[in-house]
C-alpha positions as CSV (number, residue, x, y, z in Angstrom):
1,M,-189.7,-263.8,-201.1
2,I,-188.7,-260.2,-200.6
3,R,-188.0,-261.0,-196.9
4,F,-185.8,-264.0,-197.9
5,L,-183.8,-261.8,-200.2
6,L,-183.3,-259.1,-197.5
7,V,-182.1,-261.8,-195.1
8,M,-179.6,-263.1,-197.6
9,L,-178.4,-259.6,-198.4
10,L,-177.7,-259.0,-194.7
11,V,-175.9,-262.3,-194.3
12,C,-173.6,-261.4,-197.3
13,L,-172.9,-258.0,-195.8
14,W,-172.1,-259.5,-192.4
15,T,-169.8,-262.2,-193.6
16,P,-166.2,-260.8,-193.6
17,A,-163.8,-261.2,-196.5
18,S,-161.3,-264.0,-196.2
19,A,-158.5,-261.5,-195.7
20,S,-160.0,-260.3,-192.5
21,T,-161.1,-263.6,-191.1
22,P,-159.8,-264.0,-187.5
23,R,-157.0,-266.5,-187.3
24,Q,-155.3,-268.1,-184.3
25,S,-151.5,-267.8,-184.4
26,F,-148.7,-266.7,-182.0
27,D,-149.0,-264.9,-178.7
28,L,-146.0,-262.5,-178.5
29,Q,-144.7,-261.4,-175.1
30,V,-141.6,-259.6,-173.7
31,P,-141.4,-260.5,-170.0
32,W,-138.5,-258.2,-169.3
33,A,-138.1,-254.7,-170.8
34,P,-134.5,-253.7,-171.6
35,M,-132.6,-250.5,-171.0
36,A,-130.1,-249.2,-173.6
37,V,-126.4,-250.0,-172.9
38,M,-123.4,-248.7,-174.8
39,V,-121.2,-251.5,-176.2
40,D,-118.2,-250.7,-178.4
41,G,-119.6,-247.4,-179.5
42,H,-123.1,-248.5,-180.2
43,R,-126.3,-248.5,-178.1
44,Q,-127.8,-252.0,-177.7
45,L,-131.2,-253.2,-176.5
46,V,-130.9,-256.8,-175.4
47,Y,-134.0,-258.8,-174.5
48,E,-136.2,-261.9,-175.3
49,L,-139.4,-262.3,-177.3
50,H,-141.5,-265.2,-176.1
51,V,-143.7,-266.7,-178.8
52,T,-146.4,-269.3,-178.0
53,N,-148.4,-271.1,-180.7
54,Y,-152.2,-270.9,-180.1
55,A,-153.1,-272.3,-183.5
56,G,-154.5,-275.8,-184.0
57,V,-151.6,-276.6,-186.3
58,S,-147.9,-276.4,-186.2
59,L,-146.4,-273.0,-187.2
60,L,-142.8,-272.1,-188.1
61,P,-141.6,-268.5,-187.6
62,S,-140.0,-267.4,-190.9
63,A,-139.1,-263.7,-190.4
64,L,-139.0,-261.1,-187.6
65,D,-139.0,-257.3,-187.7
66,V,-138.4,-255.2,-184.6
67,L,-140.1,-251.8,-185.0
68,D,-140.1,-248.5,-183.3
69,A,-143.8,-248.4,-182.3
70,D,-143.9,-244.7,-183.1
71,A,-142.3,-245.0,-186.5
72,T,-143.0,-248.4,-188.0
73,E,-141.9,-247.7,-191.6
74,K,-138.4,-249.1,-191.3
75,P,-137.4,-252.0,-189.0
76,L,-134.7,-251.4,-186.5
77,A,-133.6,-255.0,-186.8
78,S,-134.7,-257.9,-189.0
79,W,-133.9,-261.6,-189.3
80,A,-135.3,-264.3,-191.6
81,G,-134.9,-268.0,-192.3
82,P,-131.8,-269.6,-190.8
83,A,-130.7,-266.3,-189.2
84,L,-134.0,-266.2,-187.2
85,V,-133.9,-269.9,-186.3
86,A,-130.4,-269.5,-184.9
87,R,-131.8,-266.9,-182.5
88,M,-134.6,-269.2,-181.3
89,A,-134.8,-272.0,-178.7
90,I,-137.8,-274.1,-177.6
91,A,-138.6,-273.0,-174.1
92,G,-136.7,-275.0,-171.5
93,T,-134.2,-276.4,-174.0
94,D,-131.3,-275.3,-176.0
95,K,-132.8,-276.7,-179.2
96,S,-134.0,-274.5,-182.1
97,P,-137.3,-275.5,-183.9
98,G,-136.7,-277.8,-186.8
99,A,-138.6,-278.0,-190.1
100,E,-141.6,-279.3,-188.1
101,G,-142.0,-275.9,-186.5
102,L,-143.8,-275.3,-183.1
103,A,-146.7,-277.6,-182.4
104,A,-149.9,-276.2,-180.9
105,G,-149.2,-275.0,-177.3
106,M,-145.4,-274.9,-177.7
107,Q,-143.4,-271.8,-176.8
108,A,-140.1,-270.6,-178.1
109,V,-137.8,-267.8,-177.0
110,I,-136.3,-265.4,-179.6
111,Y,-133.1,-263.8,-178.3
112,V,-133.0,-260.2,-179.6
113,E,-130.2,-257.6,-179.8
114,V,-131.1,-254.3,-181.4
115,V,-128.0,-252.3,-182.3
116,L,-128.3,-248.5,-182.7
117,P,-125.8,-245.8,-183.5
118,A,-124.4,-244.0,-180.4
119,D,-126.1,-240.8,-181.3
120,A,-129.5,-242.4,-182.3
121,R,-132.7,-241.7,-180.4
122,V,-133.6,-244.7,-178.2
123,P,-137.3,-245.6,-179.1
124,R,-139.9,-245.2,-176.3
125,R,-141.6,-248.4,-177.3
126,L,-140.9,-251.4,-179.5
127,I,-143.2,-253.7,-181.3
128,H,-142.7,-256.9,-183.4
129,R,-143.9,-258.2,-186.7
130,L,-143.6,-261.9,-187.0
131,A,-144.1,-263.8,-190.3
132,Y,-144.8,-267.5,-190.2
133,R,-146.1,-270.4,-192.2
134,T,-148.2,-273.4,-191.4
135,I,-146.6,-276.8,-191.6
136,S,-149.8,-278.3,-192.9
137,H,-152.1,-276.5,-195.4
138,E,-149.3,-276.4,-198.0
139,G,-147.3,-273.9,-196.0
140,E,-149.9,-271.2,-195.9
141,P,-148.2,-267.9,-194.8
142,G,-149.3,-265.6,-192.0
143,E,-148.2,-262.6,-190.1
144,V,-148.9,-261.2,-186.6
145,T,-147.9,-257.9,-184.9
146,G,-147.6,-257.6,-181.2
147,G,-145.3,-258.0,-178.2
148,A,-145.2,-254.2,-177.7
149,F,-143.4,-252.9,-174.6
150,A,-142.0,-249.7,-173.2
151,V,-138.2,-249.4,-173.1
152,D,-136.7,-248.9,-169.6
153,R,-135.5,-245.3,-169.6
154,R,-133.0,-245.8,-166.7
155,A,-129.3,-245.7,-167.4
156,P,-127.2,-248.8,-166.7
157,V,-125.2,-248.7,-163.5
158,S,-121.6,-247.4,-163.9
159,L,-119.0,-249.5,-162.0
160,A,-115.3,-249.5,-161.3
161,P,-113.4,-252.5,-162.8
162,P,-113.6,-255.7,-160.8
163,L,-109.9,-256.4,-161.4
164,R,-106.6,-254.6,-161.9
165,G,-104.2,-254.4,-164.8
166,G,-104.4,-256.9,-167.6
167,P,-104.6,-258.0,-170.3
168,W,-108.1,-259.3,-169.5
169,V,-110.4,-260.8,-172.2
170,A,-114.2,-260.3,-171.9
171,I,-115.7,-263.7,-172.8
172,Y,-119.4,-263.8,-173.6
173,D,-121.3,-264.7,-176.7
174,A,-125.1,-264.2,-177.2
175,S,-125.2,-267.0,-179.8
176,V,-123.9,-269.9,-177.7
177,P,-126.8,-272.2,-176.9
178,R,-125.7,-272.8,-173.3
179,G,-124.0,-269.4,-172.8
180,H,-124.9,-267.0,-170.1
181,R,-127.3,-265.1,-172.4
182,R,-129.5,-268.2,-173.0
183,V,-129.7,-270.0,-169.6
184,M,-133.0,-269.5,-167.9
185,F,-133.7,-270.4,-164.3
186,A,-137.3,-271.0,-163.1
187,L,-136.7,-271.2,-159.4
188,D,-139.6,-269.3,-157.8
189,G,-142.5,-269.6,-160.3
190,R,-141.0,-267.3,-162.9
191,A,-138.3,-267.9,-165.6
192,R,-135.5,-265.4,-165.5
193,I,-132.0,-265.0,-167.0
194,P,-129.8,-263.8,-164.1
195,A,-126.6,-263.7,-166.1
196,R,-128.0,-262.1,-169.3
197,F,-125.1,-259.6,-169.3
198,A,-122.5,-261.7,-167.5
199,I,-118.8,-261.4,-168.5
200,D,-116.2,-264.1,-167.8
201,W,-112.8,-262.4,-167.3
202,F,-109.7,-264.4,-168.2
203,K,-106.2,-263.1,-167.9
204,L,-103.7,-263.4,-170.7
205,D,-100.1,-262.6,-171.4
206,R,-99.2,-260.4,-174.4
207,R,-99.1,-263.4,-176.7
208,G,-102.5,-264.7,-175.7
209,H,-101.4,-267.5,-173.5
210,H,-103.7,-268.4,-170.5
211,A,-101.1,-270.2,-168.3
212,R,-97.4,-270.0,-167.4
213,S,-96.8,-273.7,-168.0
214,N,-99.0,-276.8,-167.8
215,A,-102.5,-275.4,-168.5
216,Q,-104.2,-278.4,-167.0
217,V,-103.1,-277.2,-163.6
218,A,-105.4,-274.5,-162.3
219,R,-102.8,-272.7,-160.3
220,N,-100.7,-272.2,-163.4
221,W,-103.3,-269.9,-165.0
222,L,-102.3,-266.3,-165.1
223,G,-105.4,-265.0,-163.4
224,Y,-105.4,-267.5,-160.6
225,G,-105.1,-265.7,-157.2
226,E,-105.5,-262.2,-158.6
227,D,-107.3,-259.7,-156.3
228,V,-111.0,-259.2,-157.0
229,L,-112.3,-255.7,-156.3
230,A,-115.5,-254.1,-155.1
231,V,-117.0,-252.3,-158.1
232,A,-118.8,-249.7,-156.0
233,D,-119.4,-248.6,-152.4
234,A,-121.8,-251.4,-151.5
235,T,-123.2,-253.7,-148.8
236,V,-122.4,-257.4,-148.7
237,V,-125.6,-259.4,-148.9
238,A,-124.4,-263.0,-149.6
239,T,-121.2,-265.0,-149.7
240,R,-119.8,-268.5,-149.8
241,N,-116.2,-269.2,-148.9
242,D,-115.8,-272.9,-148.3
243,Y,-116.5,-274.6,-151.6
244,P,-113.6,-276.8,-152.7
245,E,-112.0,-276.4,-156.1
246,S,-110.4,-278.9,-158.5
247,K,-106.6,-278.8,-158.8
248,T,-106.8,-279.6,-162.5
249,L,-109.1,-278.6,-165.3
250,K,-110.9,-282.0,-165.1
251,N,-113.7,-280.3,-163.2
252,P,-116.9,-282.2,-162.6
253,R,-120.3,-280.7,-163.0
254,H,-121.9,-279.4,-159.8
255,P,-125.4,-279.5,-158.6
256,L,-127.7,-276.6,-159.3
257,G,-127.0,-273.8,-156.8
258,E,-123.4,-274.8,-156.4
259,G,-122.2,-273.9,-159.9
260,S,-121.2,-270.5,-158.7
261,G,-118.7,-272.0,-156.3
262,N,-117.4,-269.5,-153.9
263,F,-119.1,-266.1,-154.5
264,V,-119.8,-262.6,-153.2
265,S,-123.0,-260.6,-153.8
266,L,-123.0,-256.9,-153.2
267,A,-126.1,-254.6,-152.9
268,L,-125.3,-251.6,-155.1
269,G,-128.5,-249.7,-154.3
270,G,-131.6,-249.1,-156.5
271,G,-132.4,-252.7,-156.5
272,R,-129.2,-253.8,-158.3
273,Y,-126.7,-256.4,-157.1
274,A,-123.2,-257.3,-158.3
275,H,-122.2,-261.0,-158.3
276,Y,-118.7,-262.4,-158.3
277,E,-118.4,-266.2,-158.9
278,H,-115.7,-269.0,-158.9
279,L,-113.6,-267.4,-156.2
280,Q,-110.8,-269.2,-154.4
281,P,-111.9,-271.1,-151.3
282,G,-110.9,-269.2,-148.1
283,S,-110.0,-266.1,-150.0
284,I,-113.1,-264.0,-149.3
285,R,-112.4,-261.1,-146.9
286,V,-115.9,-259.7,-146.4
287,H,-119.0,-260.8,-144.5
288,V,-122.7,-260.4,-144.9
289,G,-123.8,-257.0,-143.6
290,E,-120.4,-255.4,-144.1
291,H,-120.0,-252.2,-146.1
292,V,-117.2,-252.2,-148.7
293,R,-115.6,-249.3,-150.5
294,R,-115.1,-249.1,-154.2
295,G,-111.7,-250.7,-155.2
296,E,-111.5,-252.7,-151.9
297,V,-110.2,-256.3,-152.2
298,I,-113.0,-258.7,-151.5
299,G,-111.5,-262.0,-152.5
300,A,-109.3,-263.8,-155.0
301,L,-109.9,-265.2,-158.5
302,G,-110.2,-269.0,-158.4
303,F,-111.6,-272.1,-160.0
304,S,-114.5,-273.2,-157.8
305,G,-117.9,-274.3,-159.1
306,D,-118.7,-274.9,-162.8
307,S,-115.7,-273.3,-164.4
308,T,-113.8,-274.3,-167.6
309,G,-110.6,-272.5,-166.4
310,P,-109.7,-270.0,-163.6
311,H,-111.6,-266.8,-164.3
312,L,-113.9,-264.2,-162.7
313,H,-117.5,-264.5,-163.6
314,F,-119.2,-261.1,-163.0
315,H,-122.8,-260.0,-163.5
316,V,-125.4,-257.6,-162.3
317,S,-129.0,-258.5,-161.6
318,D,-132.0,-257.3,-159.6
319,G,-131.8,-260.3,-157.3
320,A,-129.7,-260.7,-154.2
321,A,-128.2,-264.1,-155.0
322,P,-126.3,-265.3,-158.1
323,L,-129.2,-267.2,-159.6
324,A,-131.9,-264.8,-158.5
325,G,-133.5,-262.0,-160.5
326,E,-133.1,-260.7,-164.1
327,G,-129.7,-259.8,-165.4
328,L,-129.1,-256.1,-165.9
329,P,-126.7,-254.2,-168.1
330,F,-123.8,-252.3,-166.6
331,V,-120.9,-250.2,-167.9
332,I,-117.3,-249.8,-166.6
333,A,-116.3,-246.3,-165.8
334,S,-112.9,-246.4,-167.5
335,Y,-110.6,-249.0,-169.2
336,E,-108.3,-249.3,-172.2
337,T,-109.1,-251.6,-175.1
338,L,-106.0,-253.3,-176.5
339,G,-107.6,-255.4,-179.2
340,D,-110.1,-258.3,-179.6
341,Y,-110.8,-261.8,-180.6
342,P,-113.1,-261.7,-183.6
343,D,-113.5,-265.4,-183.3
344,L,-113.6,-266.8,-179.7
345,D,-112.2,-270.1,-181.0
346,D,-108.9,-268.3,-181.4
347,F,-109.0,-267.5,-177.6
348,D,-109.6,-271.1,-176.8
349,A,-106.7,-272.1,-179.0
350,G,-104.3,-269.7,-177.1
351,K,-103.7,-267.5,-180.2
352,T,-102.8,-263.8,-180.0
353,W,-105.6,-261.4,-180.2
354,R,-106.0,-258.8,-183.0
355,A,-104.5,-255.5,-181.9
356,L,-106.3,-252.3,-182.5
357,P,-104.8,-250.0,-185.2
358,A,-102.4,-247.5,-183.8
359,Q,-104.6,-244.5,-184.8
360,T,-107.7,-246.0,-183.0
361,E,-108.8,-244.5,-179.7
362,H,-108.1,-247.1,-177.0
363,G,-109.7,-245.4,-174.0
364,R,-113.2,-246.3,-173.1
365,D,-115.4,-244.5,-170.6
366,G,-118.9,-245.6,-169.5
367,E,-119.1,-248.6,-171.9
368,M,-119.6,-252.4,-171.6
369,P,-116.7,-254.2,-173.2
370,A,-117.7,-256.0,-176.4
371,P,-117.5,-259.8,-176.7
372,G,-113.9,-260.9,-177.1
373,A,-112.5,-257.4,-176.1
374,V,-109.0,-257.5,-174.6
375,V,-108.6,-254.7,-172.1
376,D,-106.3,-253.2,-169.5
377,F,-107.8,-251.9,-166.2
378,P,-106.2,-249.2,-164.1
379,E,-103.6,-250.6,-161.6
380,S,-105.1,-248.6,-158.7
């Protein structure tokens, strides 16, 4: 009898309380570690958190905190409810999880931007706290902490402008489901976002118009035929110069690998490459293996490939071709900000941008232009 009581006591002592019972939930991973980049006077860390459901039931993420791993008291960024869902996409799609959540085995990508003051210390490491609820079991809540990573301490590459004069508007938007920021390519056994920091540069007149006359004709657009410039002393590693372009904006979709149209890729050194896309056919002046100088004309802005209107698509990555590698941040050495489009729909409608107040400092050095920024580049 005494032996039986001792055994029962040991069983009770060994059995953990319900609060500490192991529980399957999400695996949290950050495949690519960001480096801080200055955007409109603030430092930003831009990256993706991949979450995979390893539970036996469907789970719905409900809140996310991004934490400094060395000072976890106050989140650096937080999203909950619809604001979090808007940042999520089921892997391989542009669809956010619905009320049914993520079934067992499903993966979603959460697109994260952490914004810090310009003078703030950039954390050495980040970690994530993800709250969720089960879809069955009466919405039982849970929480998991993980996805820790070391922030890349390198500085973004500083580049000369890829164009002259202006006004030019910087078109990119992290929230667009099929925008540069959210398009992954799994071409060699690994999913990457080559154009994570891409900017589409459209030229305007001072009233915000895109074209001189009939905007359905590509050659009428203000930027069409403008010189495209080398952003650094570099080596040409890839080009295409013979892809035809549509004469009107009724531009068909192109096969994967041809969406860039005519392009130039430059090796900048340090494993970084600059990519220029949608150039005019026959306009490219450089060849693979050739060395170019900063500011040298390498081609002309055009309308080849997947393009909604004549513009220059520009991005930097760690791959030697437009669809290769992970997209990397960059800054432009010097430019002047004239104003912005707080709502990019106003740009699409051909409306005038919002001018900066007269007392605002217009000059920018060593920054990445903000989404919708309208800028002037030096003429030489």
